[in-house]
C-alpha positions in Angstrom: 51.4 28.8 265.7 48.8 27.7 263.6 49.9 25.0 261.4 48.1 25.0 257.9 48.2 21.2 257.8 46.7 20.7 261.2 43.7 23.4 260.1 43.2 21.4 256.8 42.9 18.1 258.6 40.6 19.7 261.3 38.6 21.3 258.7 38.2 18.2 256.6 37.2 16.2 259.7 34.6 18.6 260.8 33.4 18.7 257.1 32.8 14.9 257.3 31.2 14.8 260.6 28.8 17.4 259.5 28.2 15.6 256.4 27.6 12.4 258.4 25.0 14.6 261.0 23.3 15.8 257.5 22.9 12.1 256.1 21.5 11.2 259.7 19.2 14.2 260.2 17.8 13.1 256.2 17.1 9.6 256.8 15.5 10.7 260.4 13.3 13.3 258.3 12.7 10.5 255.6 11.6 7.7 258.1 9.2 10.6 259.7 7.5 11.7 256.6 7.0 7.8 255.6 5.5 6.8 259.0 3.1 10.3 259.0 2.3 8.7 255.4 1.2 5.3 256.8 -0.3 6.4 259.7 -2.3 8.8 257.2 -3.3 6.0 254.7 -4.2 3.8 257.3 -6.6 6.2 258.9 -8.2 6.7 255.1 -8.5 2.8 254.8 -10.1 2.4 258.4 -12.6 5.4 257.5 -13.4 3.9 253.8 -13.8 0.3 255.5 -16.1 1.7 258.3 -18.3 4.2 255.6 -18.3 0.8 253.1 -19.6 -1.1 256.2 -22.3 1.8 257.1 -23.6 1.7 253.7 -24.0 -2.0 253.5 -26.0 -2.2 256.4 -28.0 0.6 255.7 -28.6 -1.2 252.0 -29.5 -4.3 253.7 -32.2 -2.6 255.7 -33.5 -0.7 253.3 -33.7 -4.2 250.9 -35.2 -5.7 254.0 -38.0 -2.7 254.2 -38.9 -3.1 250.4 -39.3 -7.0 250.6 -41.2 -7.2 253.8 -44.3 -4.9 252.9 -44.5 -6.9 249.4 -44.8 -10.1 250.8 -47.3 -9.3 253.5 -49.5 -7.5 251.0 -49.9 -10.5 248.6 
């Protein structure tokens, strides 16, 4: 009833399908990882740029306060 040749062919076909599915899932996982890593990096960049801008503004205000009193006192 069972033909060993057909069983072997089916087993090879299923194995090939499983390998193809595993590769697809692996590629999808890698893409998801890098998409998440890029999003995290971009958020970090945005936060760093915002912090740098705030620091620059704060230093400019501080420098202006230190310049203004000495120029009026002279």
